[in-house]
N, C-alpha and C positions, 0 to 999 in steps of 0.2 A: 606277519602279514597285516594284522590289524593295526599295528603301530605305523606301518608305512602308509596305509590308507588314511589314517587319522592325520598324519603329517601333511599328506597331499591335500586333504580337504581343508585343513587349517590354512595352508598356503594359498589355495584358491580363494577362500573367503577374505584373506588379508589383501589379495590383489585388487579386489573390488572396493576396498575401503576408500571412500571419497572425502574423508576428513583427516587425511594424513597431516601431521605436523611437520613443519620445515624447521630445521635447526638454524638458528641465526646467532652467530658468535657476537658477543657483546662488544660494543665500542670501548667502553670502560667498565670497570667493575660494577656489576648489577645493572648496567645500562645497555640494552640491546637496541635502543633507538636514541637518536640524538634529539633532544627537546630543549626549547628555549622559552623564556618568559613571554616574549612577543608572540611566539607560536601558540602558546597556551591561551593568551588573551584573544588572539584571532580565532582560535577554536571555540572559545566560549561565545564569542559574538556570532560566528557562523552557525554553530549548532543550536544556540539559543534562538536565533532568528528562524531557523528551520523548524524547531519544535513549536515556536509561536505560530508559524504559518500552518503547521499541521493541525494544531488545536483549533485555529480559526476556520480551516477548511472543514473539519468535522462538525464544528458548531453550525456553519452555514448549511451543511448537508442535513443535520438533524432538525433545524428550524425551517427548512424549506426555502432558504434564500438562494440555494444553488439551483439555477434555472434548468428545467428539463429540456430535452430535445423534442421539439414539436414539428410534426409534418402534417400539413393540411392538404386535403385533396377533395375534389368534388366528384360525386358518383351519381350517374343516372339511375333512378329507382325503377325497377321493373314491377315490384309489388311491395306494398307497405301498408301496415295498419298502425295507427298511433292514437293512443288515448291521452287526452290532455291532463287527466287527473282530477282529483276532487277539489283542488285549489282553483280559485277563480283565474280565468285566463283573459276575460274581457270585463271591463268595468265601464258602464255608461253613467255619466253624471252631468247634469245641466250646469252651465255656467251663467249665473244670474246676477244682475245688478240689483241694487236696493229697490224694493217695491215691485219687482217683476214676479210673475206667477210661475210656480213650479209645476212642470208637466206631470210629475210623478207623485203629487200630493194625494195621499190615500183617501182623503175626504172629498177631493174634487179632481179626479184623474182626467187629464187631457189626452195623454198618449200612454200606450202600453206596448211592451215588447213581446213578440212571439218568436219561438224557435222552431223552424220548419226543417224537416229532414228530406234530402234529395238523394236518389240513387240513379246514377248514370244520367244526371241532368233532369230527372223527372221527380215531381213531388210525390212522396209516398202517402200523403194524407196524415202522417203523424206529425203533430206539432204540440208544443207545450208553451205555456206562458212563463215568461221570466218574472219571477217574483220581485216585488219592490222591497228593498231593504229599509230598515228603520231610519237610516239617514237619507232616504229618498234616492238612492242609487240602484242600478241594476247590475247584477253579477251573473256572468255566464261561465259555466264549468261543465265537466263531465261530457266533453265532446269526443265522439268516436269518428276519426277521420280515416279514410282508406282510399287507396289507389290500386286498382286491378287486384283486388283482394276478395276472397270468399267471405261474405258478410253472414254472420250468425250461423256459421257451419254450412253454408250453402255450397253448391257445386260450382256455380258460375262466379267468375271474378267480376267485381263491380267497383265503381267509384262512389264513395259516400262523402257528401258535403252537407253543409248547413247554411240556412238563410236566417239571419237575425233581422226581423222586420219590425219597424216601429210604426204603429198604426194608431187609429183613433180608439178611444175606450170602447170596449165591448162589454155590455151588461152581463152576458152569459159567462164571461171569464173572470168575474170579480170574486174575490175571496173575503169571507168574513164581513167586516164592517166597511169595506171599501165601497166607494161611490164614484160614479162618473160625473164629470163637471157638466153644468148646464150650458146652454148655447151662449149666454152672455159671457160666461167665463172663457169659453172656447174662443169666441170672437176677440175678446180682450187679449188672450194669450197670443193669437196669431198676428195681432197688431204690434206686438213688441218684437225687438230683435232677439232672435233665439240662437244660442250657441250650445253645442253638445261636446263634452269632453269624452274622448274614447281612450281608455288606458289599456294597453296590451302588456301583459306580464310575460317576459321572456327570462331565460336563464343563461348564465355563462359559467364556465368552469374556472375556478380560481386555482392557479398552479401552486400557490404558496400554501393555502389552507387545504387544498385537495378536496374542496366541496363546491357545490353548485350555488352560485349567488343569484338571487332574484333581481332582475332589472326591469324597471317599468318604462315603457315607451308611451308617450302621450300624444294624441292627435286631437285637433279641433275641427268641428263640422258646423257649418252654417246651414240652416234648413228653414223652410217656409211651407205654407199650405198649398202652393201652386206647383211645386216641383218635387220630384223624388230624387233624393241623394242616393246614388248607387255606388257602392265601394266593393271592389273585388279584392279579397285578401288571401294571399298565399302564405300559409304557415311553413316557415323554413325550419327544418330539424337538423340537429347535429348529433352524430354518434362519436363519442369520445372513447378511445381504447387506451386504457392506462396500464402501463407496465411499472409496477412498484416493487418488483422483486429485490430482496436484499442482496442476493448473490446470483440467483437464477431467475429467468423471466417468470413473472406472475401477473397475468392480465385480468382486468375487470372492464366492463363496458357500461357506459351511461348514454341514455337516449333522451333528448330534451328539446324543447322549443327554443331556438336561439335567435330568430329574427322573423320579420314579417314584411312582405312586399305588398304594396297597395296601389291599385289603379281605380281612380274615382272619376265620376262624371255625374252631371245633373240632367235628368230627362223630364218630360212632361208627366205629371202625376197620373194622367189617364192610362198610361201604359201598364204599370204594375197594378194599379187599382182595378183594371179590367181583369187581370189575371187572377187576383186574389179575391175580388168581389167586395173589397173594403178599401178605404183611402190608405195609401201607403206613402209615408213621408221619408223613410230611410230604409235602405236595404243593404245589409252587409253579407256578401257571399263569401263564406269561409271554406277554403279548400287547402289540401296539403300539397306542398310543392313537390314536384317530381324529381327535383335535384337535391340530394342529401350531401351534407358536408361531413367528410370523414376526418377525424382529428386523432392522430397517433401521438400520444404523449408518453415519452420514455424518461422516467426519472433515473438519475445516476445511481447505479448500484455501488456497493462498497469497492468493487474492483476499479470502476472508472473514477471514483472519488480518489482512491489511493494513487491511481495513475496520474490524475491531474495534479494532486499535491506533490507526487514524486517528481514530476517534470519541473515544477517550480523549485523544489528543494534541490534537485540536481543542478539547476542553474545557479542557485545560491552556493552550493558546495563547490562549484567550479572555481569560485573565488579562492578556495583553499589552495589552489595552485600557487598563488602568490606567497602564502606562508611556507609552502614546501620549497619554493625557490630560495626564500630567505634562509630557511634552516639549512638547505643544502650548501649555500654559500658560506654560512657561518661554520658548518661542520668541516668543510674543506680548510677554512682558515685555521680552525682550532687544531685539526689533525696535523696540519703542516707545522704549526707552532710546537705541538707536543713532540713531533719527530725531531725538530731542531733542538728542543730542550734536552732530549736524550743524549745528543752529542755535544751540545753547548749549553750546559745548565745556567751559565751566566745570562742567557737571554731573558730569563725570568726576572732578573733584577732591573731590567729597563722599564721605566714608567713613561707612558705616552699620554700626554694631555691633549684633549681636543676641545674645540669651541662648540657652540650650539649647532653649527652647521656641519659638524663632523670633520672639520679640517684639523690636522695636527698643528699645534702651536708650539709644543716644546717636548723634548725627549731628554730624560735624565736617567742616570744610573749611578747610584750611591753619591747623590748630591753633585754629580758632574754632568754638565750639559754636553750634548752631542749634536752634530750637524744633522739637520733633518734630511736633506738630499743624500748625504753620505750614508746615513743609517738605512734609508729606504732602498738605496741601491744595493747595499750589502745584504740586507734582509731579502731582497728580491732574488739575489743569487742563491742564498741558502734555501729559499722556498722552492726554487726550480729543482734543486737536488732532492729536497724532501718529498716533492710530488713524485719524482721518479722512484724513490724508495717505497712509497705507498702503493706503487703498481704491483699487481700480483706477479707478473712475469719477472719483474726485478727482484722480488723476494725469492722466487725459485732460483734465479741466477745467483743470489748471495748464498743460498743454501748449497748450491753446487760448488761454489768456490770454497766454502768451509769443508765440504767433503774432500776436495782435492788437497786442501791444506792438511787435513788429518792424515790422509794417505801418504803425504810426504814425511810426516812425523812418526807414524806408526807403520809397522810392517803388516802384511796381509792377515797373518794369524791373529794379531792383536785387534785388528779391525773386525774380524769375524767374532772374536770374543765379546766385543762391545754389543753385539746383537742380543746376547744372553744376559747382559748385566741388568740387575734389578735391585731394588731397595727392600729391606727387611721390615715387615710390619712390626711395630712396637705395641702390640695389643695382646692381652692374655685372656684366656677363657675364664668364665666364672666357675669357681670350685664349689662343689657341694660335698656333703658328708661321705657319699659313696666314693667320690673321687679321692678324697683324702685317705679313706680306708684302704683303697687299692693303689695308693700312690707308689708303694714299694714295688709293685708288680709291673709298673709301666716300663716300656722300653725307652730308648733314647729319643725316638721320634714321638712318643706319647708325652714326653716331658713338656710342660707348658713353656719352659724357658726356651725350648727348641722348636716351638710350634711353627714359627715363621719359616725356619729352615726346612722343616719337613713338608710344609705346604708348597714351598718354592721348588723343592727337588723331587717331589713324589712322582711326577709324571716321567721324568727322565730315569729315575731309579727303577720304576716299574717296567719301563721299556727295556732296560738292560737285563732285569731279572727274567723278563719274558724270553728275551733272546737266549739267555743262559739255559732256561728251562727247555727251550726248543732244541738246543744243542744236546742237552742230556738225553732228551727223549729219542732223538735220532740215533745217538750213540748206543742207547740201550737195546735198540732193535737190531743192531749189527751183531752178527755172529762173531764173537771174539774167539779167534782161533789160536792166538799165541800171546805171549807175555809182552812182546813188542807193541802190539795194538793196544793192550791195556794201559801201558805206560803213556802212549800217545793220548788216550782218552783222559787220563788223569792230568796231564799237562794242560789240555784244553780247558778243563774245569777250573784249574788254578788260575789260568790267564783271565778267564771270565770274571772270577771273584775279585781279582786284582783290579780289573777295569771298573767294576762297580765302586770299589773302595776309593780309587783315585778320582773318580767323578764326584763322589761325595766330598772329598777333601777340596777339590778345585772350586766347587760351587759354594762351599762354606767360606773359603777365602774370599771369593768375589762378593758374597753377601756382607762379610765383615768389613770390606774395603770402603763401603759407602754408608752414610747415615740418613736418617729420615729427614733431617734438615736440608739435605741436598735436593729435596723434591721441589722447593720453591726458590732455588738458588738464583735463577735468572728471571724471576717474576718482577714486574715493574714495582708493584707494591707488595713487599714481603709480609706474610701473615705472622703476627706474633703468636707464639705457641707456648703453652705451659707444659714443660717436660716433667 
């Protein structure tokens, strides 16, 4: 029972094997595939090109030269809070000609910058002075911009913006050794042409290095003492969502200032001066834009990279069809010639000379020339017959004709005997000391000289012996009542023993009738053996 279950389980597992090997008879000895020099050269070129492109594709992927898939969308912001960071976002720097006065000279300050905070369009009263740098420029940073967002943990959502105001020097806002300019210097300053450079630092995502690059945008402002230059600036932000997973998605997010929109105009200086109570020359209203740019950046993972490379490689390998067609044509020509040479060995003596264009110029056989059209016509006729002989159905037809021919030469009993004809193995077992010691006790079938006969006949002899034993068993259980029945039983035993002996003699004669050399009698290339 256990053996049957084991065999059935083994059979089921064998049925699901997806790696079964297919037997492919060889075309010639040791060659299961027909291969040519040109096919090998073409294979080197095609697979070499495919490998080179594979390496190139992997190199592009690793160095970031393979462009990602980017989808850009705009989204209306319902609520946002954005901190510009500790790096400068605005830089004010006067553009002066030779001999002109600097408005931010610490020893004679003409103008200073104030940073005012506004909530929902109203000034909070919180302002701070923008310090003058050593190079005479003004840097603005650490801005907290918000739209419809709870400020400082509050309950109500508010809009927070900033005003950068450039006004006259205020004595109460000086630091250290700083001094305001006197009236003569101020009048001289306003008599000159004044230009102010405004530099806005934005960022853009570099898809190759996968880092944020700083980009400076520069604007120029002309200002004077009679008008206020008003500039409304909307800070545009971008949210980049990066998918850099090697095999599965793995996202990271970046939020940064990507652009600025500006609306400027000049108004009478009395307007803002009345609001702030001091002269106002420039006002920069800084707000966050309510439209955010969403950028989805998906870098190719290993699956998409291999798919891209595989599509190109498949296109390259498609050219291998040319090599397959060439090899198929040459295989058919060579197979036809081999079949013809089996019947007409003289065909191998013909030498065909061709020119560089592949045209036949001369046909010789043992220094004798032959007509090219006549040879080609004759060879074409032989080729048509050889192609039929290579057909599988034609081979079955030839085998059936051979069977009928044998049946005409041999009677039915001899044909049946051919089914049991076999060759005797000429191999002896290795003898050890124990075998030599007990050699005299061996039976005829244990003798090494008769090992092949015993192996070939063992199954049939055992079958006859089993039948004889069954006869004896059945006869022993019969109630023998008279001497006539005993005599009948004895005759049956003797007939059974004679059948076993006769079978052994017939099989021994059949085994001696053939030799081992008959095994490769009809091989195309007979194997030389050392007997």
